[in-house]
C-alpha positions in Angstrom: 86.6 22.4 -56.7 87.2 25.7 -54.8 87.8 28.5 -57.3 90.1 31.0 -55.4 90.0 33.5 -58.3 86.2 33.6 -58.3 86.1 33.9 -54.5 88.5 36.9 -54.4 86.7 38.5 -57.3 83.3 38.0 -55.6 84.3 39.4 -52.1 83.2 43.0 -52.9 79.9 42.0 -54.2 79.1 39.6 -51.4 80.1 42.2 -48.8 77.4 44.5 -50.1 75.1 42.4 -48.0 77.1 43.0 -44.8 75.2 46.2 -44.0 71.9 44.3 -43.9 73.4 41.4 -41.9 74.8 43.8 -39.2 71.6 46.0 -39.3 69.4 43.0 -38.5 71.9 41.7 -35.9 72.4 44.9 -34.0 68.9 46.2 -34.1 67.4 42.8 -33.2 69.9 42.3 -30.4 69.4 45.8 -29.0 65.6 45.9 -28.9 65.4 42.2 -28.0 67.7 42.7 -25.1 65.5 45.4 -23.6 62.3 43.4 -24.2 64.0 40.3 -22.8 64.8 42.2 -19.6 61.2 43.0 -19.0 60.0 39.6 -20.0 62.6 38.1 -17.6 61.3 40.3 -14.8 57.8 39.3 -15.6 58.9 35.6 -15.6 60.2 36.2 -12.0 57.2 38.1 -10.9 54.9 36.8 -8.1 51.9 37.9 -10.2 50.3 35.1 -12.3 49.1 37.8 -14.8 52.8 38.6 -15.5 54.5 35.3 -14.9 52.3 33.0 -17.0 52.2 35.2 -20.2 56.0 35.5 -19.9 56.4 31.8 -19.6 54.1 31.2 -22.6 56.0 33.6 -24.7 59.4 32.1 -23.9 58.0 28.6 -24.5 56.6 29.7 -27.9 59.9 31.3 -29.0 62.0 28.4 -27.9 59.7 25.9 -29.7 59.2 27.6 -33.0 62.0 27.7 -35.6 63.0 31.2 -36.7 62.5 30.2 -40.3 58.9 29.5 -39.6 58.5 33.0 -38.0 60.1 34.6 -41.0 57.7 33.0 -43.5 54.8 33.6 -41.2 55.5 37.4 -41.1 56.6 37.8 -44.7 54.2 35.4 -46.5 51.6 34.6 -44.0 50.4 38.1 -42.8 49.6 39.3 -46.4 46.7 36.7 -46.4 45.0 38.8 -43.7 45.9 42.1 -45.3 49.1 43.0 -43.5 52.1 43.5 -45.9 55.5 43.8 -44.4 58.8 44.3 -46.3 61.4 41.5 -46.1 63.7 43.6 -43.9 60.9 44.6 -41.5 59.8 41.0 -41.3 63.3 39.9 -40.5 63.8 42.6 -37.9 60.6 41.6 -36.1 61.2 37.9 -36.3 64.8 38.1 -35.0 63.9 40.6 -32.3 61.1 38.4 -31.0 63.5 35.5 -31.0 66.3 37.3 -29.2 63.7 38.6 -26.6 62.7 35.1 -25.8 66.2 33.7 -25.3 67.6 36.7 -23.5 64.6 36.7 -21.1 65.6 33.4 -19.7 69.2 34.5 -19.4 68.2 37.7 -17.6 65.8 35.8 -15.4 68.5 33.4 -14.3 71.0 36.2 -13.8 68.7 38.2 -11.6 67.6 35.1 -9.7 71.3 34.3 -9.0 71.6 37.5 -6.9 71.2 36.8 -3.2 67.7 37.6 -1.9 69.3 39.2 1.1 70.2 42.2 -1.1 66.6 42.7 -1.9 65.7 42.6 1.7 68.5 44.9 2.7 67.4 47.4 0.1 63.8 47.4 1.3 65.1 48.0 4.9 66.9 51.1 3.6 63.8 52.3 1.9 64.8 51.7 -1.7 62.0 51.2 -4.2 61.8 48.0 -6.3 63.0 49.8 -9.5 65.8 51.7 -7.6 67.0 48.4 -6.2 66.9 46.8 -9.5 68.7 49.6 -11.3 71.4 50.4 -8.7 72.1 47.0 -7.1 70.7 44.0 -8.8 71.2 44.6 -12.5 74.9 45.7 -12.2 75.6 42.4 -10.5 73.4 40.4 -12.8 75.3 41.8 -15.8 78.4 40.0 -14.7 76.5 36.7 -14.8 74.6 37.4 -18.0 77.3 38.9 -20.3 78.9 35.6 -21.5 75.6 33.9 -22.6 74.3 37.2 -24.0 77.4 37.4 -26.3 76.8 33.8 -27.3 73.2 34.8 -28.3 74.6 37.6 -30.4 77.1 35.3 -32.1 74.3 32.9 -32.9 72.2 35.8 -34.1 74.8 36.9 -36.6 75.0 33.4 -38.1 71.2 33.0 -38.0 70.7 36.2 -40.1 71.6 34.1 -43.1 68.1 32.7 -42.9 66.8 36.1 -43.9 67.9 35.2 -47.4 64.9 32.8 -47.6 62.7 35.9 -47.7 64.9 37.8 -50.2 66.7 40.1 -47.7 69.9 41.1 -49.6 72.3 40.1 -46.8 75.5 38.1 -47.1 73.9 34.8 -47.8 71.6 36.2 -50.5 74.4 38.0 -52.2 76.5 34.8 -52.2 73.6 32.8 -53.6 73.2 35.3 -56.5 76.9 34.9 -57.4 76.7 31.2 -57.0 73.8 30.9 -59.4 75.3 33.3 -61.9 78.7 31.5 -62.0 77.3 28.0 -61.5 79.6 27.5 -58.5 77.8 27.4 -55.2 80.6 25.5 -53.5 83.1 28.3 -53.9 80.6 30.9 -52.7 79.5 28.9 -49.6 83.2 28.3 -48.7 83.8 32.1 -49.0 80.7 32.8 -47.0 81.9 30.4 -44.2 85.1 32.4 -43.9 83.3 35.7 -43.9 81.0 34.6 -41.0 83.9 33.1 -39.2 85.7 36.5 -39.4 82.7 38.4 -38.2 82.2 36.1 -35.2 85.9 36.3 -34.4 85.7 40.1 -34.3 82.6 40.1 -32.1 84.3 37.6 -29.8 87.1 40.1 -29.1 85.1 42.4 -26.8 83.5 39.4 -25.3 86.8 38.0 -24.2 87.9 41.5 -22.9 84.7 42.0 -20.9 84.9 38.5 -19.4 88.5 39.2 -18.2 87.4 42.5 -16.7 84.4 41.0 -14.9 86.6 38.1 -13.7 89.0 40.6 -12.1 86.0 42.5 -10.6 84.7 39.3 -9.0 88.1 38.4 -7.6 88.6 41.9 -6.2 85.1 41.9 -4.8 
């Protein structure tokens, strides 16, 4: 049975892990988004030396569970003399994961922009990077924003896997209380509501930006 009194009493302790959850989510999303942009550009490149390594990386990330990557970094690397902390391992694993998924989103968003705009920019003497920065990326952002927010929402929920390598985030703190009180059911129900609340808050700017971008498209 769900123990409401235990849930209320445990909220402050469980929320001690919120800092680690949000640290992993925001840092991994920020760095992964930048890496994903360049990997996406490489994926669209005409050079096979850029295109094929990018395709291989994306394929690897999409085909390997994040939990395997966490264990590989935290427990596998020490066998070859590389010791990473649990938090560092989680940051690297989730950043790599985000980079792989956002690369495909960025690639598709950039590819959706009419090629005529590239040709017009070359005619005006714009460089590749100037065209990308001033013309292509602002338009591609309109296309990429909704799926990128979905990646971030999935990332927040996926950070719970970091508990498997002892990162003291929300899931780990809930497990500690559940083991101490012999009531995992109550703690997992509480955890579900906490993650639901976090994702609901994150969805607020997503909805706002989607409405703004929709008006921008209509006015355009």
